[in-house]
C-alpha positions as CSV (number, residue, x, y, z in Angstrom):
1,X,59.1,-245.1,28.5
2,X,56.8,-242.7,26.7
3,X,53.3,-243.8,26.1
4,X,53.8,-243.6,22.3
5,X,56.3,-246.5,22.4
6,X,55.0,-249.9,23.1
7,X,52.6,-252.6,22.0
8,X,49.2,-251.7,20.8
9,X,46.3,-253.5,19.1
10,X,46.6,-253.9,15.3
11,X,45.3,-251.1,13.2
12,X,44.5,-253.2,10.2
13,X,42.6,-256.5,9.6
14,X,44.6,-259.6,9.2
15,X,43.0,-260.1,5.8
16,X,44.4,-256.7,4.7
17,X,47.9,-257.6,5.8
18,X,47.7,-260.9,3.9
19,X,46.6,-259.1,0.7
20,X,49.3,-256.5,1.0
21,X,51.9,-259.2,1.6
22,X,50.8,-261.2,-1.4
23,X,50.7,-258.2,-3.7
24,X,54.1,-257.0,-2.5
25,X,55.6,-260.5,-3.0
26,X,54.2,-260.8,-6.5
27,X,56.0,-257.6,-7.4
28,X,59.1,-258.9,-5.8
29,X,58.9,-262.1,-7.8
30,X,58.9,-260.2,-11.0
31,X,61.9,-258.1,-9.9
32,X,63.8,-261.2,-8.8
33,X,63.2,-263.2,-11.9
34,X,64.3,-260.2,-14.1
35,X,67.5,-259.8,-12.1
36,X,68.1,-263.6,-12.1
37,X,67.5,-263.6,-15.9
38,X,70.1,-260.9,-16.5
39,X,72.7,-262.9,-14.3
40,X,72.0,-266.5,-15.4
41,X,70.6,-265.9,-18.9
42,X,68.1,-268.8,-18.6
43,X,64.4,-268.0,-18.1
44,X,63.6,-271.4,-16.4
45,X,66.4,-270.9,-13.9
46,X,65.5,-267.4,-13.3
47,X,61.9,-268.3,-12.6
48,X,63.0,-271.1,-10.2
49,X,65.2,-268.5,-8.4
50,X,62.5,-266.0,-8.3
51,X,59.8,-268.4,-7.0
52,X,61.9,-270.1,-4.3
53,X,63.5,-267.0,-2.9
54,X,60.1,-265.2,-2.7
55,X,58.1,-268.1,-1.3
56,X,60.6,-268.1,1.6
57,X,60.3,-264.4,2.1
58,X,56.5,-264.1,2.1
59,X,56.0,-265.6,5.5
60,X,58.8,-263.5,6.9
61,X,57.3,-260.3,5.5
62,X,53.9,-261.0,6.8
63,X,55.2,-261.6,10.3
64,X,57.3,-258.5,10.1
65,X,54.2,-256.5,9.0
66,X,52.1,-257.8,11.8
67,X,54.8,-257.0,14.3
68,X,55.1,-253.5,13.2
69,X,51.4,-253.0,13.1
70,X,51.4,-253.6,16.9
71,X,54.1,-251.0,17.6
72,X,52.7,-247.7,18.6
73,X,55.8,-245.6,17.9
74,X,55.3,-243.0,15.2
75,X,51.6,-243.7,14.6
76,X,49.1,-241.1,15.8
77,X,46.2,-242.3,17.9
78,X,43.0,-242.7,15.8
């Protein structure tokens, strides 16, 4: 296996990954609420859909981001 593929130490601080995750999820809440509003036509229902769906996805995205931060493939050495 080439040395560029494998597990490495994280390149970014955990706090940076958390902030990136929360900012991304905020954008996705807005997108989901707008789409849900178009589909269901009710702002309260659309907001509920947007919030529930995105709360569930936030933890998943954070874990995914942290996992990829440890993979050396495609990232030049600093």
